TILO-496181 format. One record per residue (C-alpha): residue in three letters; x, y, z; residue number from 1. Coordinates in Angstrom, 3 decimals. Layout:
<recs>
REC residu        u        v        w num
REC    Ala        X        Y        Z NUM
...
</recs>
This chain:
<recs>
REC residu        u        v        w num
REC    Met    0.088   -0.025    0.354   1
REC    Asp    1.167    3.447   -0.759   2
REC    Val    2.766    4.961    2.456   3
REC    Leu    1.012    8.486    1.893   4
REC    Leu   -1.964    7.109    1.313   5
REC    Tyr   -1.664    4.801    4.436   6
REC    Ile   -0.602    7.849    6.540   7
REC    Ser   -3.261    9.884    5.359   8
REC    Leu   -5.941    7.078    6.171   9
REC    Val   -4.350    6.770    9.563  10
REC    Ser   -4.447   10.524   10.429  11
REC    Ile   -8.145   11.068    9.209  12
REC    Leu   -9.520    8.093   11.542  13
REC    Ala   -7.196    8.767   14.307  14
REC    Gly   -9.180   12.124   14.385  15
REC    Phe  -12.503   10.904   14.500  16
REC    Ala  -13.107    7.578   15.545  17
REC    Arg   -9.812    5.726   16.386  18
REC    Gly  -10.547    3.108   13.745  19
REC    Asp  -13.105    1.436   16.137  20
REC    Cys  -16.592    2.156   15.205  21
REC    Asn  -18.430   -0.718   16.074  22
REC    Ser  -18.415   -1.299   19.642  23
REC    Asn  -22.258   -1.085   19.710  24
REC    Gly  -22.819   -3.313   17.009  25
REC    Asp  -23.470   -0.403   14.225  26
REC    Leu  -22.040   -1.892   11.213  27
REC    Gly  -23.282    0.458    8.134  28
REC    Ser  -24.088    3.223   10.502  29
REC    Tyr  -22.812    6.484    8.928  30
REC    Glu  -21.727    9.808   10.004  31
REC    Cys  -21.483   13.160    8.402  32
REC    Val  -17.747   14.345    9.176  33
REC    Pro  -15.335   17.111    8.070  34
REC    Leu  -12.106   15.085    7.858  35
REC    Glu  -10.039   18.435    8.109  36
REC    Pro   -7.338   19.524    6.616  37
REC    Tyr   -7.283   16.406    4.452  38
REC    Tyr  -10.539   17.167    2.521  39
REC    His  -12.242   20.703    2.036  40
REC    Lys  -15.780   19.686    2.940  41
REC    His  -17.989   17.797    5.074  42
REC    Gln  -18.284   14.034    3.454  43
REC    Trp  -20.375   11.154    4.793  44
REC    Ala  -18.331    7.905    6.161  45
REC    Thr  -19.632    4.517    6.790  46
REC    Cys  -18.580    2.016    9.564  47
REC    Leu  -17.376   -1.113    7.962  48
REC    Thr  -15.123   -4.027    8.347  49
REC    Asp  -11.316   -4.011    7.741  50
REC    Gln  -11.946   -7.202    5.424  51
REC    Tyr  -14.501   -5.568    3.343  52
REC    Ile  -12.329   -2.376    2.950  53
REC    Gln   -9.325   -4.508    1.848  54
REC    Thr  -11.502   -6.629   -0.466  55
REC    Tyr  -13.181   -3.455   -1.955  56
REC    Ser   -9.637   -1.536   -2.522  57
REC    Lys   -7.631   -4.628   -3.674  58
REC    Gly   -5.638   -3.853   -0.452  59
REC    Lys   -4.978   -0.367   -1.305  60
REC    His   -6.890    0.858    1.920  61
REC    Ile   -6.897   -0.634    5.236  62
REC    Cys   -8.090    0.288    8.988  63
REC    Met   -6.056    2.082   11.372  64
REC    Phe   -3.938   -0.252   13.404  65
REC    His   -5.712   -3.133   11.275  66
REC    Ala   -8.792   -2.712   13.633  67
REC    Thr  -11.591   -4.930   12.780  68
REC    Tyr  -14.104   -2.097   12.122  69
REC    Cys  -13.406    1.488   11.171  70
REC    Trp  -15.073    4.592    9.057  71
REC    Tyr  -14.685    4.455    5.417  72
REC    Gln  -15.110    7.990    3.932  73
REC    Cys  -17.117    8.211    0.671  74
REC    Met  -14.466   10.105   -1.326  75
REC    Leu  -12.182    7.165   -0.513  76
REC    Glu  -14.579    4.443   -1.091  77
REC    Val  -16.619    5.624   -3.905  78
REC    His  -14.123    7.794   -5.668  79
REC    Asn  -10.515    6.426   -4.485  80
REC    Ile   -9.367   10.311   -3.678  81
REC    Glu   -7.604   10.605   -0.314  82
REC    Asp   -7.621   14.350    0.010  83
REC    Gly   -8.727   17.538   -1.436  84
REC    Pro  -12.446   17.842   -3.253  85
REC    Val  -15.465   16.333   -2.045  86
REC    Tyr  -17.955   15.552   -4.870  87
REC    Asn  -21.763   16.317   -4.623  88
REC    Asp  -22.616   12.770   -4.226  89
REC    Cys  -20.524   12.472   -0.974  90
REC    Ala  -20.813   15.953    0.610  91
REC    Cys  -23.270   16.213    3.529  92
REC    Gly  -24.159   18.661    6.218  93
REC    Pro  -23.189   22.466    5.706  94
REC    Asp  -21.708   21.432    2.315  95
REC    Ala  -24.381   19.460    1.013  96
REC    Pro  -25.646   20.374   -2.671  97
REC    Pro  -28.962   22.713   -2.608  98
REC    Asn  -31.914   20.994   -1.139  99
REC    Val  -30.266   18.129    0.377 100
REC    Thr  -30.338   17.990    4.260 101
REC    Thr  -27.881   16.876    6.741 102
REC    Gln  -29.520   13.488    6.616 103
REC    Pro  -30.168   11.049    3.939 104
REC    Thr  -33.246   12.078    1.990 105
REC    Val  -33.925    8.481    1.105 106
REC    Val  -36.044    6.469    3.503 107
REC    Thr  -34.543    3.126    3.604 108
REC    Pro  -35.690   -0.414    4.906 109
REC    Ala  -33.457   -1.911    7.599 110
REC    Ile  -31.144   -4.119    6.127 111
REC    Pro  -28.982   -6.897    7.951 112
REC    Asp  -25.352   -5.693    9.335 113
REC    Trp  -23.793   -8.564    7.470 114
REC    Cys  -25.072   -6.921    4.092 115
REC    Phe  -22.328   -4.271    4.508 116
REC    Ser  -19.542   -6.695    4.559 117
REC    Pro  -20.524   -9.798    2.319 118
REC    Ser  -18.576  -12.801    2.296 119
REC    Gly  -19.705  -14.053   -1.190 120
REC    Thr  -20.893  -17.497    0.246 121
REC    Glu  -24.444  -16.154    0.943 122
REC    Cys  -26.539  -15.942   -2.581 123
REC    Ser  -29.296  -14.542   -0.492 124
REC    Trp  -27.261  -11.327   -0.332 125
REC    Tyr  -28.808  -10.207   -3.574 126
REC    Arg  -32.276  -10.629   -2.266 127
REC    Asn  -31.960   -9.769    1.450 128
REC    Cys  -29.929   -6.723    0.893 129
REC    Leu  -29.519   -5.402   -2.573 130
REC    Glu  -33.306   -6.071   -3.628 131
REC    Lys  -34.198   -4.887   -0.057 132
REC    Arg  -32.868   -1.562   -0.445 133
REC    Tyr  -33.764   -1.103   -4.233 134
REC    Pro  -37.283   -2.941   -4.693 135
REC    Cys  -36.486   -3.203   -8.553 136
REC    Lys  -38.353   -6.315   -9.156 137
REC    Glu  -41.727   -4.506   -9.026 138
REC    Glu  -40.166   -2.418  -11.684 139
REC    Gly  -39.347   -5.498  -13.672 140
REC    Asn  -35.887   -4.587  -13.693 141
REC    Ser  -34.023   -6.124  -11.074 142
REC    Tyr  -30.363   -7.262  -11.599 143
REC    Ala  -30.342   -8.892   -7.816 144
REC    Ile  -33.325  -11.329   -8.653 145
REC    Asp  -33.341  -11.905  -12.708 146
REC    Tyr  -29.679  -12.258  -12.882 147
REC    Ala  -27.361  -12.127  -10.027 148
REC    Glu  -29.025  -14.424   -7.900 149
REC    Lys  -29.371  -17.178  -10.689 150
REC    Phe  -25.730  -16.489  -11.426 151
REC    Cys  -24.805  -16.877   -7.801 152
REC    Asn  -26.732  -20.074   -7.382 153
REC    Leu  -25.449  -22.004  -10.346 154
REC    Tyr  -21.867  -21.523   -8.969 155
REC    Gln  -23.321  -23.032   -5.785 156
REC    Ile  -24.775  -25.857   -7.450 157
REC    His  -22.212  -27.006   -9.455 158
REC    Tyr  -19.272  -25.882   -7.041 159
REC    Ser  -18.160  -29.517   -6.382 160
REC    Glu  -17.600  -29.950  -10.528 161
REC    Phe  -14.776  -27.627  -10.402 162
REC    Asn  -11.000  -28.237   -9.493 163
REC    Tyr   -9.539  -26.468   -6.284 164
REC    Lys   -8.333  -23.741   -8.183 165
REC    Gly  -11.618  -23.226  -10.016 166
REC    Gln  -13.153  -23.065   -6.724 167
REC    Gln  -10.901  -20.688   -5.128 168
REC    Trp  -11.473  -18.184   -8.409 169
REC    Ile  -15.471  -18.899   -7.965 170
REC    Asp  -15.445  -17.967   -4.213 171
REC    Ala  -13.259  -14.755   -4.708 172
REC    Val  -15.702  -13.739   -7.647 173
REC    Arg  -18.933  -14.112   -5.859 174
REC    Lys  -17.360  -11.922   -3.009 175
REC    Cys  -16.058   -9.428   -5.517 176
REC    Leu  -19.417   -9.039   -7.153 177
REC    Gln  -21.249   -8.633   -4.006 178
REC    Val  -18.595   -6.284   -2.568 179
REC    Lys  -18.647   -3.751   -5.487 180
REC    Leu  -22.482   -3.199   -5.048 181
REC    Val  -22.102   -2.332   -1.242 182
REC    Pro  -21.433    1.124   -1.787 183
REC    Ile  -25.053    1.703   -3.225 184
REC    Leu  -26.258    0.249   -0.267 185
REC    Arg  -25.787    3.548    1.811 186
REC    Pro  -28.749    5.649    2.837 187
REC    Phe  -27.361    8.886    1.257 188
REC    Val  -26.670    6.815   -2.082 189
REC    Lys  -29.617    7.206   -4.602 190
REC    Ala  -29.556    4.810   -7.302 191
REC    Thr  -31.427    3.595  -10.234 192
REC    Cys  -32.413    0.056  -11.142 193
REC    Glu  -30.975    0.499  -14.494 194
REC    Gly  -27.838    2.224  -12.878 195
REC    Ile  -27.506   -0.564  -10.532 196
REC    Lys  -27.670   -3.157  -13.516 197
REC    Gln  -25.061   -1.281  -15.504 198
REC    Thr  -22.572   -0.854  -12.462 199
REC    Ala  -22.700   -4.701  -11.761 200
REC    Phe  -22.033   -5.501  -15.315 201
REC    Asp  -19.231   -3.278  -15.363 202
REC    Ser  -17.667   -5.074  -12.347 203
REC    His  -17.710   -8.017  -14.211 204
REC    Pro  -14.561   -8.071  -16.013 205
REC    Gly  -12.257   -6.830  -13.235 206
REC    Cys  -13.891   -9.289  -10.980 207
REC    Tyr  -12.926  -12.063  -13.193 208
REC    Leu   -9.288  -10.837  -13.994 209
REC    His   -8.610   -9.802  -10.192 210
REC    Pro  -11.221  -10.856   -7.594 211
REC    Asp   -9.211  -10.579   -4.506 212
REC    Glu   -5.626  -10.380   -3.112 213
REC    Gly   -3.811  -13.564   -3.578 214
REC    Lys   -6.767  -15.443   -5.551 215
REC    Pro   -6.330  -16.671   -8.715 216
REC    Ser   -7.469  -14.742  -11.936 217
REC    Ile   -9.524  -16.283  -14.781 218
REC    Cys   -6.421  -16.408  -16.412 219
REC    Asp   -4.959  -18.954  -13.911 220
REC    Ile   -7.704  -21.356  -13.898 221
REC    Gly   -7.497  -23.302  -17.032 222
REC    Phe   -9.558  -23.530  -20.049 223
REC    Ala  -11.860  -26.309  -18.673 224
REC    Asn  -12.908  -24.229  -15.677 225
REC    Trp  -13.720  -20.913  -17.291 226
REC    Ala  -15.573  -22.946  -20.464 227
REC    Arg  -17.779  -24.776  -18.068 228
REC    Val  -18.417  -21.414  -15.902 229
REC    Phe  -19.393  -19.587  -19.259 230
REC    Trp  -21.541  -22.247  -21.037 231
REC    Thr  -23.230  -23.369  -17.910 232
REC    Val  -24.238  -19.917  -17.110 233
REC    Lys  -25.336  -19.250  -20.856 234
REC    Ser  -27.627  -22.276  -20.946 235
REC    Ala  -29.482  -20.921  -17.974 236
REC    Val  -31.067  -18.486  -20.883 237
REC    Ile  -30.500  -15.228  -18.568 238
REC    Gln  -30.995  -12.679  -21.596 239
REC    Asp  -29.532   -9.703  -19.748 240
REC    Ala  -26.572  -11.070  -19.213 241
REC    Arg  -25.573  -11.051  -22.905 242
REC    Ala  -22.987   -8.306  -22.341 243
REC    Thr  -21.365  -10.352  -19.653 244
REC    Phe  -20.837  -13.329  -21.709 245
REC    Lys  -19.128  -11.174  -24.405 246
REC    Gln  -17.014   -9.405  -21.592 247
REC    Met  -15.954  -12.803  -20.379 248
REC    Leu  -14.785  -14.036  -23.846 249
REC    Asp  -12.842  -10.652  -24.315 250
REC    Val  -11.344  -11.242  -20.951 251
REC    Val  -10.190  -14.741  -21.476 252
REC    Gln   -8.927  -13.740  -24.989 253
REC    Gly   -6.805  -11.015  -23.433 254
REC    Cys   -5.248  -13.857  -20.927 255
REC    Gly   -3.767  -15.444  -24.462 256
REC    Thr   -6.136  -18.644  -24.351 257
REC    Glu   -7.024  -19.952  -27.457 258
REC    Leu  -10.910  -20.396  -27.650 259
REC    Leu  -10.923  -22.842  -30.498 260
REC    Asn   -9.674  -26.368  -31.041 261
REC    Asn  -10.653  -27.234  -27.451 262
REC    Gly  -14.400  -28.199  -28.178 263
REC    Met  -15.724  -24.855  -29.634 264
REC    Glu  -15.801  -23.513  -32.997 265
REC    Leu  -16.492  -19.981  -34.479 266
REC    Ile  -18.564  -19.324  -37.528 267
REC    Lys  -18.594  -15.818  -38.860 268
REC    Leu  -21.162  -14.161  -40.811 269
REC    Lys  -20.429  -11.267  -43.586 270
REC    Leu  -23.247   -8.763  -43.935 271
REC    Lys  -23.506   -6.233  -46.497 272
REC    Gln  -25.455   -2.850  -45.637 273
REC    Thr  -28.080   -2.360  -48.310 274
REC    Lys  -29.981    0.977  -46.848 275
REC    Asp  -28.801    4.087  -45.351 276
REC    Ile  -29.998    2.898  -41.805 277
REC    Val  -29.544   -0.473  -39.983 278
REC    Gln  -32.977   -0.865  -38.117 279
REC    Arg  -31.510   -2.647  -35.075 280
REC    Ser  -28.485   -3.019  -33.206 281
REC    Leu  -25.898   -5.702  -34.467 282
REC    Asp  -26.369   -7.304  -30.891 283
REC    Glu  -29.844   -8.241  -31.683 284
REC    Ile  -29.289   -9.222  -35.220 285
REC    Ala  -26.307  -11.491  -34.117 286
REC    Glu  -28.762  -13.024  -31.507 287
REC    Asn  -31.435  -13.612  -33.950 288
REC    Val  -29.428  -14.976  -36.801 289
REC    Ser  -27.853  -17.444  -34.299 290
REC    Gly  -31.387  -18.492  -33.135 291
REC    Ile  -32.359  -19.114  -36.828 292
REC    Ile  -29.405  -21.164  -37.645 293
REC    Ser  -29.721  -23.202  -34.345 294
REC    Glu  -33.365  -23.939  -34.870 295
REC    Lys  -32.938  -25.219  -38.506 296
REC    Met  -29.626  -27.213  -37.695 297
REC    Asn  -31.822  -28.838  -34.615 298
REC    Trp  -28.742  -27.777  -32.426 299
REC    Phe  -30.368  -28.170  -29.006 300
REC    Glu  -31.477  -31.487  -29.856 301
REC    Arg  -27.768  -32.502  -31.246 302
REC    Gly  -26.319  -31.235  -28.088 303
REC    Ile  -24.813  -27.875  -29.506 304
REC    Met  -24.788  -24.556  -27.656 305
REC    His  -24.281  -21.143  -29.259 306
REC    Phe  -23.675  -17.637  -28.686 307
REC    Gly  -24.038  -15.074  -31.181 308
REC    Tyr  -22.302  -11.732  -30.914 309
REC    Pro  -20.987   -8.663  -32.985 310
REC    Ala  -17.472   -8.982  -34.253 311
REC    Gln  -15.122   -6.679  -32.696 312
REC    Asp  -12.693   -5.955  -35.301 313
REC    Gly  -12.144   -2.848  -37.509 314
REC    Ser  -15.008   -4.197  -39.892 315
REC    Asn  -17.604   -2.873  -37.305 316
REC    Arg  -16.013    0.480  -36.355 317
REC    Lys  -18.160    3.292  -37.259 318
REC    Lys  -17.585    4.102  -40.601 319
REC    Arg  -17.151    7.340  -42.881 320
REC    Ala  -18.382    7.741  -46.544 321
REC    Thr  -14.898    9.062  -47.221 322
REC    Asp  -13.029    6.191  -45.989 323
REC    Asn  -10.825    4.344  -48.530 324
REC    Asp  -12.009    0.918  -47.508 325
REC    Thr  -13.312   -1.569  -49.961 326
REC    Asp  -15.250   -3.132  -46.503 327
REC    Ile  -17.097    0.029  -45.770 328
REC    Asp  -20.244   -1.522  -46.319 329
REC    Asn  -19.810   -4.757  -44.655 330
REC    Phe  -20.452   -5.665  -40.879 331
REC    Tyr  -19.622   -9.185  -39.214 332
REC    Ile  -21.198  -11.125  -36.542 333
REC    Asn  -19.805  -14.331  -34.964 334
REC    Ile  -21.254  -17.334  -33.670 335
REC    Leu  -19.388  -19.349  -31.146 336
REC    Ile  -20.730  -23.026  -30.721 337
REC    Ala  -19.696  -25.759  -28.239 338
REC    Ala  -20.863  -29.419  -27.077 339
REC    Arg  -23.471  -29.311  -24.077 340
REC    Ser  -21.863  -32.750  -22.820 341
REC    Glu  -18.413  -31.192  -22.473 342
REC    Phe  -19.065  -27.887  -20.891 343
REC    Asp  -22.893  -27.436  -19.513 344
REC    Leu  -23.161  -28.711  -16.220 345
REC    Asn  -26.733  -28.073  -16.316 346
REC    Ala  -26.933  -30.780  -18.988 347
REC    Lys  -27.240  -34.681  -17.857 348
REC    Asn  -27.004  -37.582  -20.005 349
REC    Ile  -26.728  -35.681  -23.135 350
REC    Ser  -24.694  -37.361  -26.105 351
REC    Ser  -21.488  -36.112  -27.309 352
REC    Ala  -21.332  -33.594  -30.518 353
REC    Asn  -18.588  -32.954  -32.942 354
REC    Val  -18.536  -29.388  -33.141 355
REC    Ser  -15.785  -29.165  -36.021 356
REC    Ala  -17.999  -31.263  -38.280 357
REC    Glu  -21.102  -29.032  -37.330 358
REC    Ala  -19.523  -26.085  -38.516 359
REC    Ile  -18.950  -27.697  -41.748 360
REC    Asp  -22.522  -28.894  -41.730 361
REC    Val  -23.513  -25.405  -41.181 362
REC    Ala  -21.354  -24.084  -44.135 363
REC    Lys  -22.681  -26.854  -46.607 364
REC    Ala  -26.295  -25.991  -45.495 365
REC    Ile  -25.703  -22.634  -45.980 366
REC    Glu  -24.259  -23.210  -49.506 367
REC    Asn  -26.732  -25.328  -50.803 368
REC    Gly  -29.764  -23.460  -49.572 369
REC    Asp  -30.808  -25.988  -47.168 370
REC    Val  -30.529  -23.395  -44.595 371
REC    Arg  -31.338  -19.786  -45.352 372
REC    Val  -31.109  -16.673  -43.285 373
REC    Lys  -32.804  -13.688  -44.268 374
REC    Ile  -32.070  -10.357  -42.413 375
REC    Glu  -34.598   -7.560  -42.911 376
REC    Asp  -32.613   -4.715  -41.108 377
REC    Gly  -30.953   -3.078  -44.087 378
REC    Leu  -28.326   -5.952  -44.063 379
REC    Glu  -27.737   -8.609  -46.550 380
REC    Phe  -26.170  -12.109  -45.463 381
REC    Thr  -23.274  -12.372  -48.283 382
REC    Glu  -20.618  -14.685  -47.013 383
REC    Leu  -20.039  -17.512  -44.115 384
REC    Ser  -16.770  -18.393  -42.831 385
REC    Val  -15.450  -21.565  -40.563 386
REC    Cys  -12.520  -19.744  -38.352 387
REC    Ser   -9.047  -21.171  -37.586 388
REC    Asn   -8.661  -19.004  -34.934 389
REC    Tyr  -10.964  -16.796  -32.454 390
REC    Asn   -9.995  -13.550  -34.365 391
REC    Cys  -10.521  -15.355  -37.645 392
REC    Thr   -7.519  -14.172  -39.203 393
REC    Glu   -7.507  -17.762  -40.808 394
REC    Thr  -10.364  -19.626  -42.216 395
REC    Ser  -10.536  -23.366  -42.824 396
REC    Leu  -13.677  -22.864  -44.976 397
REC    Gln  -15.729  -20.081  -46.737 398
REC    Val  -19.004  -20.032  -48.618 399
REC    Thr  -21.426  -17.781  -50.202 400
REC    Pro  -25.080  -18.381  -49.459 401
REC    Ala  -27.369  -20.181  -52.201 402
REC    Pro  -29.215  -17.616  -54.456 403
REC    Pro  -32.596  -16.222  -52.880 404
REC    Glu  -35.522  -18.472  -53.679 405
REC    Glu  -38.253  -17.157  -55.942 406
REC    Thr  -41.055  -15.144  -54.209 407
REC    Glu  -44.509  -16.103  -54.233 408
REC    Asn  -45.133  -12.911  -56.665 409
REC    Asp  -42.355  -14.226  -59.107 410
REC    Gly  -43.978  -17.780  -58.898 411
REC    Gly  -47.366  -16.083  -59.550 412
REC    Asn  -45.924  -13.891  -62.449 413
REC    His  -44.246  -17.097  -63.792 414
REC    Val  -47.684  -19.146  -63.687 415
REC    Thr  -49.553  -16.178  -65.319 416
REC    Thr  -46.941  -15.781  -68.069 417
REC    Val  -47.483  -19.711  -68.805 418
REC    Ile  -51.453  -19.282  -68.875 419
REC    Ile  -51.034  -16.421  -71.419 420
REC    Ile  -48.879  -18.391  -73.481 421
REC    Val  -51.143  -21.330  -73.333 422
REC    Val  -54.419  -19.361  -74.140 423
REC    Ala  -52.302  -17.621  -76.918 424
REC    Ala  -51.913  -20.917  -78.323 425
REC    Ile  -55.115  -22.572  -78.226 426
REC    Phe  -56.554  -19.461  -79.973 427
REC    Gly  -53.819  -19.349  -82.787 428
REC    Leu  -54.927  -23.005  -82.993 429
REC    Ala  -58.369  -22.271  -83.177 430
REC    Leu  -58.030  -19.560  -85.784 431
REC    Val  -55.975  -21.860  -88.093 432
REC    Val  -58.602  -24.541  -87.762 433
REC    Val  -61.309  -21.858  -88.649 434
REC    Val  -58.958  -20.820  -91.708 435
REC    Val  -58.722  -24.190  -92.788 436
REC    Ile  -62.639  -24.694  -92.786 437
REC    Val  -63.210  -21.593  -94.532 438
REC    Met  -60.676  -22.541  -97.425 439
REC    Arg  -62.482  -25.804  -97.811 440
REC    Lys  -65.987  -24.373  -98.075 441
REC    Lys  -64.534  -21.935 -100.607 442
REC    Cys  -62.989  -24.952 -102.758 443
</recs>
């Protein structure tokens, strides 16, 4: 820990609570304090455990004299600033923003003391702490109930199926994800349901990589562990977690782990823009296209899992009409596939699947017209590649989709034309017969 920061924190705490704030069992209580001369204004401070403070700050902040409990000032906890300014979201008392009293204006329900220093082992934290403080389920937008609790329980249900290092990582990540949300439990904090969800999802990459001091990173737990985490959670069909799945893929790829040739395959689709405005987001289009192919190829019945997402490369960057780029009108989406029997811990008695053969089968079906993907969003599907690596810089197979089938209108026009020709032929034949009869009579 930085020496200057340590001295600053010790001096602050020694001046106001001697590092001990829980003699009466008031964990989570708060005070409005000046902390001069280190800060310029009054700010909120909360009574918390040293364990929470060290976990939250990744070891940068500690209680004075390693006390079990101490006051943690808002500017240090929320903004990592040990002296100087006090921002409006932390200011209180005489320095509070206009229309804000010296006490929190939000009337909050009482929540258990343990909520303020979660261990990560209790998945009920999301329901009994976060959801109780912010009842977002009533609004149909609850990160705590709709996603986090399910995510946490999946880890718990399948805990024994991970090796020791994987279990260490799971314990640390579950704790990290809860700890990162503790600040919004404060009575003086006013968070929205959408803001809570965004804050939570934003914390995932950091918790995957550095969950806690001395605990393994996702880069350390091995391919099998993280792949089982990814596909087990994905198979639970938690729609709001799409961003989290992509975050996990990006984080793991940053570890230098090759995702393919380990029971997964990547299919890349090239889309040409045909209208000025693409009507839906690429995320929605990728999910929809992945679902269409899955349904037509019977992937679920054949033990194949899939995840469609926009390709994060130069091709999907924001383009300008002046760019000297032959790829300017093209966009790309990826579909990652894997065998349920190998990675989905929710699946039981599932037969094994050959994902490499499946990727080739998809390409052939697209090329032959057995599977057709129609995108009515200002985009046209023009090419499919089976990738040899995660960035798809090398491919093992490339195909173009079969030509579009004749539409009903085209078929109707064709039938009409045939009828006209037949009628004309009959009329012509009748005319010839009439002429012959007339000529015979004259003779």
